VEXDREN-2710 file (C-alpha; in Angstrom, 1 decimal):
% VEXDREN-2710
k/r/px/py/pz
1/MET/61.8/16.3/42.5
2/SER/59.3/14.8/45.0
3/GLU/60.5/13.7/48.6
4/ASP/59.8/10.0/47.9
5/ALA/61.9/10.4/44.5
6/GLN/64.6/11.3/46.5
7/GLY/64.4/8.7/48.9
8/TRP/63.7/11.1/52.1
9/GLU/60.2/9.6/53.2
10/ARG/58.6/11.4/56.4
11/ASP/60.0/8.7/58.5
12/SER/63.0/7.2/57.0
13/PRO/65.6/6.4/59.0
14/GLU/68.3/8.3/57.0
15/ARG/66.0/11.5/57.5
16/LEU/65.8/10.9/61.0
17/TYR/69.6/10.2/61.2
18/VAL/70.3/13.7/59.5
19/ILE/67.7/15.4/61.8
20/THR/69.9/14.3/64.8
21/GLY/73.3/14.4/63.3
22/GLY/73.7/10.9/63.9
23/ARG/73.2/11.2/67.7
24/SER/70.8/8.6/69.3
25/ASP/71.5/9.7/73.2
26/ALA/70.0/13.0/74.5
27/SER/72.6/12.7/77.0
28/GLU/75.1/14.1/74.6
29/GLY/73.4/17.5/74.5
30/ALA/72.3/18.5/78.1
31/GLY/72.6/17.1/81.5
32/ALA/68.6/17.1/82.1
33/GLU/66.6/13.8/82.4
34/LEU/64.1/13.8/79.7
35/ASP/61.2/11.3/79.9
36/LEU/57.4/11.6/78.3
37/VAL/56.1/13.5/81.2
38/THR/58.7/16.2/81.5
39/LEU/57.6/19.8/80.5
40/ILE/59.1/21.8/78.1
41/VAL/58.5/25.5/77.6
42/ALA/60.2/27.8/75.1
43/ARG/62.4/30.4/76.6
44/THR/63.4/32.4/73.3
45/GLU/61.8/33.0/69.8
46/PRO/62.9/31.0/66.9
47/LYS/65.7/32.5/64.9
48/VAL/66.7/32.9/61.4
49/GLY/68.9/29.9/60.2
50/MET/67.6/27.5/62.8
51/GLN/67.2/23.9/61.9
52/PRO/63.6/23.7/61.1
53/GLU/62.6/20.8/64.0
54/HIS/64.2/23.1/66.5
55/THR/62.2/26.1/65.2
56/SER/59.0/24.0/65.3
57/ILE/59.4/22.8/68.9
58/LEU/60.0/26.5/69.9
59/GLN/56.6/27.2/67.9
60/VAL/54.8/24.7/69.5
61/THR/55.9/25.3/73.3
62/ASN/54.7/28.8/73.8
63/SER/53.1/27.0/76.8
64/PRO/54.5/24.2/78.6
65/LEU/53.9/20.6/76.7
66/SER/55.2/17.1/77.4
67/VAL/58.1/15.5/75.4
68/ALA/55.1/13.0/74.3
69/GLU/52.7/15.9/73.4
70/ILE/55.8/17.7/71.3
71/SER/56.7/14.0/69.7
72/ALA/52.7/13.7/68.5
73/TYR/52.7/17.6/67.6
74/LEU/55.7/17.3/65.2
75/GLY/55.2/13.7/64.0
76/LEU/58.8/12.5/65.1
77/PRO/59.9/9.6/67.6
78/VAL/60.4/10.8/70.8
79/SER/64.0/9.6/70.5
80/VAL/64.5/12.3/67.8
81/ILE/62.7/14.6/70.0
82/THR/64.7/14.0/73.3
83/VAL/68.1/14.4/71.2
84/LEU/66.6/18.0/69.5
85/LEU/65.4/19.1/73.0
86/ALA/69.0/18.2/74.4
87/ASP/70.1/20.7/71.6
88/LEU/67.9/23.4/73.0
89/LEU/68.3/23.0/76.6
90/SER/72.1/23.3/76.2
91/GLU/71.6/26.5/74.3
92/GLU/68.9/27.6/77.1
93/GLN/66.1/27.9/74.5
94/VAL/63.8/25.9/76.3
95/GLU/63.5/25.2/79.9
96/ALA/62.6/21.6/81.3
97/ARG/60.0/21.3/84.6
98/GLU/59.3/18.3/86.0
99/PRO/55.4/18.3/86.0
100/ALA/53.5/18.8/89.4
101/SER/52.2/16.0/91.4
102/SER/48.7/15.5/90.7
103/LEU/48.0/13.0/93.2
104/PRO/45.9/14.5/96.1
105/ASP/46.4/13.5/99.6
106/VAL/45.7/10.3/101.3
107/ALA/44.1/11.8/104.1
108/LEU/41.7/13.8/102.0
109/ILE/40.8/11.0/100.1
110/GLU/39.7/9.1/103.3
111/ALA/38.0/11.8/104.4
112/VAL/35.8/12.2/101.3
113/ILE/35.4/8.6/101.4
114/HIS/34.2/8.7/105.2
115/GLY/32.0/11.4/104.2
116/LEU/30.3/9.8/101.5
117/ARG/29.7/6.7/103.4
118/ASN/27.9/8.8/106.2
119/LEU/25.2/10.1/103.6
END
């Protein structure tokens, strides 16, 4: 019997409800604030018997990925991913990192502009 025949389309609300155990708030799992740019990296390997979505998250986060990237790779809404990540964070199977600030120093930008004007 196909998934469609059972009423379990890939993005059906029922399927997403089951995946998250009916939870919609990531704060129910772990205390970490997760936003779209929070970097996630696996700390452990997937274990036998884990929920398939947890296993998928651990597999794709061998190197740091943002919450948005994990959502895109797994084809699940960000809200579902944050609930699943909260589970993994509370079990210390993943680590959440704030992205490094990639904005250059204002003084450096001004020096470059000044240098370019002098050319």
